[in-house]
N, C-alpha and C positions, 0 to 999 in steps of 0.2 A: 657472474651475471646476474643471479637472483638478487645479490645486495645492490648491484647497481639499478636494477629495475624498481627494487622497493625504494631505494633513495630517491628515483626519479618521481616515483608516484608520491612519497612523502612530500616532496617539494612542491608538486603541482597541487596537493591537497591543502598545503599551508597558504600557498598563493591564492586559492580561492575561497580562503576562509573556512573551510570546513574540516571537522575533527578528522583525524587519522585513525582508522580501524583497520589494523593488521589482518592480512590474510592468514590463513592457517599455515603453520609451519615457518612464517616469516618473522616470528616474535611479536611481542605486544608493546606498542610504542604509541606515544601521544604527539601532541602538537610539536614538541621539540624533541621528539624521539626517545623520551624517556619511557621505561616500562610501565604500563598501567595495568591495572586488573580488570575484571568484568566488570564490577561496580564503577570503576572510573569510566570505561567505556559507555555504560549508559549514562553517566552524568554528562559526558560530553555531548551525547546525543541529543539529550533533554536541552542542555544550553543551545545547541544548533536550531532546534525546534522553536524554543522562545525567540531567539534573534530573528528566525524568519518570519514569525507572526508579528513581531514589533515592526519590522519593516513594510509588512503588508498593511498594517494600521497606518503607519506614517504615509505611504502611497494613498491610501484612501481618504486619509485628511487632506493631503495636497489637492486631490482632486474636487473636494468639497469646496476648500478656498479658493480654487481655480474656478469654480462655477460661479461664485458670488463676486468675487474681485476680478475684474478684466485684466488681462496681460498688459505688459507696458508697450506691446507692440499695437495695442489697439484692436485686437481680433476679437470681436464679440459675436462670431458666426455661431461658436457653440452655445452661448448663453441664449441667443435669439432663437435657435433650433429647440432649445429646453423650454421656453416659454410658449411655444406653438406646439399643436397636435392636428396634424392633417390640414395644416394652413389656418386654424382657427385660434385665435390668441386666447389665453388662459381666462383673461377677465371676461371675455365673451362667453366662454364656457361655462364660468361661475355665475354670471347673470343668468343664463338660460337655465341652469339647473334651480337657481332660486325662484326664476319665473314660473315654472311649470308647477313648482311646489305651490306657490302662492295662488295659482289658477286653481288648482285642486283643492285647495282650502278654501277658496271663495266659494267654488261649485258645491262643496259639501255644506257651508253655512246656507247657501242658498236652498239647497234641497231640504235641510233641517226646517229652515223657515216656512218653506211651502208645506211641508209635512204639519208643521205646528198650526199653521193657518187653516189647513183643511180639517184637523182635528182640534180646533179650537176649544170646543166645548169639554172635550175629555182633559186637556192641558189645564184649562182653566179650574175645572173642578177638581183635578189632582192639587193645583197650587192652594185652592181655598182649603181643601182637605188637610193638607199638610201644614196650613196656617192655623187652623183650628186645633188640631193635634198637639202643635209645638205650644200654642197658649193654654190649653185645657190640660197639658200633661202634669204640671205642678197640681193641679186640683186632682185628678185622678191618683197621683201618688198619696195625696193625704188620705183619700178614701180607701186606698190599698191597705192602709195601716189598720183600719176598722172593719173590712169586709173582704169578701172574695174578689176576684178580678172583675167578674162580669157585673156584679152588683155595684161596684165602684165606677166602671163605665158607664152604667144606667144612671147613676146618681150624678154623675159629671156632666153627662148631656141633658139630664132633667135640670139641673141649676142654670146651664148655659141657657136654654130654652127659656126658662122663668125671667133670667135677667134681660136678655134680649128682646123677648117679647113685650115685657112690661115697659122698657124704654120706648120700644116703637109705638105701643098703645099711647103712652103718655104723650109722645111728640104729635101722634095723629089727633089726638083729642085736644091739644093745645092749638094747633093750627086751625082745627075745625070752629073751635070756639071764639078764637081771637082774629080770625080772617076779616071779618067785615069791620071791627074797629081797626085793623091795619090799613084796610083799603081806604076808610075815611081819613085817617091820619096821614097816609101817603098823599091823598089828593091835597088835603090841607098843606102839608108840608112842601108839596110841589108849589104851590101858590106863594107861599114864604119865600120859596128858594128864587122864584122869578122876580119877586119883590126886592129881594137882596142884591140880585144881579143888575135890576134896573136903577137901584140906588147908587149912591156914592160908595167907593171912589170909581167903580168900574162903568155905571151908566151905559148898560147894553141896550137898552129900549128894546125889550123882548115883549111884545103885547100878550097878554092873558088870551086873547082870541086866538092866536096862532097855536097855542099850546092846547086849548080846547078843540080846534080844528083838527090837529094832529091827532088826538085822542078819538074824537069822532071818526076820523078816515080810517083809524086802526080798528075800530069796531065794526065799521061798514065792510071793510076787508074780511075781517073774520067772519062775519054774518054770510058774505058773498061765496067765501070759499069754505063754508062748512062741510059741503058736500065732499070735497077733496079730503078735508080733514079726517072725515069719517072713513073714506076709502083708505087712507093710510093708517089710522088705528086698526082697520080690520086686516090691512097689510101686514102689520107689525104684530099681529096675534101670534104668527109662528115665532117671532123674537121672544115674545113673552113666554110661550111654552118652553122655548129653549132655555130661558133664564131660570124657569121654574125646575127644568130637568137638571139644569146644573147645579142649583141648590141642592136638590134631592141627592144628586150623585155625591156632591162634596160632603153632605153628612153623613152618608153611607160611608164613604172612604175614611172619614174621621173616626167613626166607630171602630172600625178594623184596625185602624193604625194604633188607637189607643188599646184595644182589646189584646191584639196579637202582632205587634209591629215587629218584634223581635224573631218571631219564628217566620214571618213573612221574608224578611232580609236573609234568614239562614237558608229558606228555599232558594231564594233567587241566586245567593253566592254559591251554592251546590252546583248549579248549572254551567258553571265556568271552570275551566281546567285549573287545576291545583296550584299551577305555577304562577297565575296571575290572582289566586284569590287573595293573598295577603294584601296587595296593592289596591286590589278593588274594595277591600274593606276599610282601608286606611283613607281611600278616597272618599267613598260614601259616608263614613265617621266624621270625617273633616267638613265634608258639605253639609251634613244634616247638624252638627253642631252650629256652624255658621248659619245656616237658614233658620234653624231654632232660635238663636240668638236675636237675629235679625227681626223674627217676626214678633217675638216678645217684646223686643225693644220698640218696635214700630206701636205695637198696640198700647203699651205703657205711655208712649209719647203722646199717640192720639187721645188717649184718655186725659192725660194732663193738660193737653192743648183745650180739649173741648170743656174740662173743668174750669179752667182759667177765663176762657172765652165767656162761658155761662156766668161766672162770678161778676165779670166785667160788664156785660151787657145787661145783667140783673141789676146790678148797683147803679147803671145809669138809666134804668127804666126803658130800655130799647124794646120794642114789641118784638114778639116771637123769639125771645132770648135763647130759650131751650132748643128750639129747631134751629135757629142758627148756630149754637153751639154743637149741635149734632152734625151739621154740615161741616163745621170746621174738623170734627172728629173724623167725618169720613175723608176731607181732603188731605189730612195729615198723612195717609198711606200714600199719597204722590209726594216724594221728597222735593224739597226746596221750593215748590211753587203750590201744592195743593191747599195747605193751611193758609197761607197768605192770599191766595185768591178767594177762599171762603170767607176770611175777614174783610176783605174788600167789599164783597156783598153786603155784609154786616154793616159796613160803614156809609155805602149807599142807602140802606135801609134806614140807618140813623140820620143821615143828612136829610131825607126825604120827610122823615116825621118827627125827629126832635131838634133839627137845626144843625149849622155847621159847628158850633162850640161842642156838641157833644159828638159829632161825627169826627171832630178833629181828636178827640180823647179817644174814640174807637182807633182810630188809625195809630195813634200813639202806643196805644196798649197792644194793637198788632204787632208792631216793631218790638215792643218789650218782650211779648210771647216770643217772637221769633227768636230774640237774643238769648233768652232761657233755654229754648229748646237747642240751639245751635252749640251754645258754650257750657251746658250743664248737663242736660238731659241726654243728648246723644254720645259726648264722650263717655260718660258714665255707663251708659246701658248697653251701647253698641261700639264702643271703643276697640274691643278686641276682636269682635265679629266682623265689622265692616271697616277696613283700614284702607279707605280710598279717599282720594284727593278730592274736594269739591268740584274741581273742572271735570273729573272723570264721572262723578255723578251727574252733573248737568248734561255732559254729552251722552250718557247712558238714558237719561230721562227723555232727551230730545230725539234720539235715535229710535228708542222704544215707541215713542209717541208717533213718529213719522211712519214706522213699519207697522204698528198693530194698535194705534188708537190708545184709548185710555188704558186698556189692560197692558199695552207694552210699556207705558208710563210706571204702571204698578210693578211689573215683573222685571222690569230693567236692571235696576240696582240690586236685588238679591242674586239675580242670575250672574251679574258681574262679580258680585262679592264672593259667591260660591265658587266660581272658575277661577279667581285669583286666589283665593285660600288653598284650594286643590293644587294649583301651581306651585303656590310657595312649598307645599308639603311634599310633591313628587317632582318637581321641576330639576333642573341641572345644579342649581346653587342649594337643594334641599340636604339636609344631613343624611347620611347613609343609613338605610332601612335595615334593622336587624331582623334576619328570618325568623319569623315565628308563626305558629298556629293560627289561621286568620280566625278573627273574632268579631262577632257582629257589634256594631256600634249600639249604644243605649238609646234605642228608639222608642222604647216602652217602659 
């Protein structure tokens, strides 16, 4: 009986595809009833486990295929049920998830813009201080080689004050001495311009009396509204005081940035958790290098534009050549539109004082200076720091002008450039960061 029972158990195990493990006292037999050792039984059990795992993986693969490929009977119920959750399609859930994230981002940007507008003086002073520190840093490094840091910062600031003060004094003096002559030349030039428009080939027939009447009407309006103008000047006294405070704060910040910028950054970095200090250090270092390169590049380009404009206007003997060149220098801080707008003013002055021929030469010179700036100076000085398409620059300037006026136009491009470079450094497509001890960027 024991042998018959053992044989029936063996046949059932073979039919089920399982290894035969003999009971105690019944003999050691395998699939075919051959005697096996203990090692053989372990091997048969392992093969059975592998076969079972393989079958489970095949079943899982078949389930995935059945999810993506509809059955021949056209039963899509399981797929449709998988595409919905609580009766809401997946595409609607994805859209809703992106929608609230975009709303949160827009609200954060709006709050940041509101905070900046309320603290405009502080942010403008911080921006000017960083620009001055970036521009004066090479000069301070030169003085560092010959004296201590305190004396080096003092000599740097003294040199900057002498250069800027001397330039302003020269501009004010030239405007004060040449204003009467320019006014007379402007009046004569306007008469010549009217004669030119009245003559061939235009023949517009503009009477001189109309122009004189318009000038007299403007004079009367100014005299009649002098009281309102005085009230407005008094009302803008607060704005003048705010401007003076902004300049003073920016100089104060510039001095400390030059003297102890690295120590200041170490202190700020130490206030954050250690797990984020490395990324913060990389972000700040990238942003500072980009901003410093942009600031130095803009100043060099503005100086070059101003010098070329001064040479052009002086060679053509245009009145107030140096003040107009300074206006070009200031306008160069507004990308794409600042310098051309300033040179357009110079063209109008040339047209009214020297005639259309010299005005045309000034306009051609404006175009030539713009080409030199766009194709030579900007790629060479700011090619690595500001890798932005001209369309992005134009949109940034327009958006900044609409949101914050002239300061928005000045701040928009460096802000976009800094954000873009940080995104390239820390974004999803950035190279993997190697964990290291956070180091402060070279801010001094």
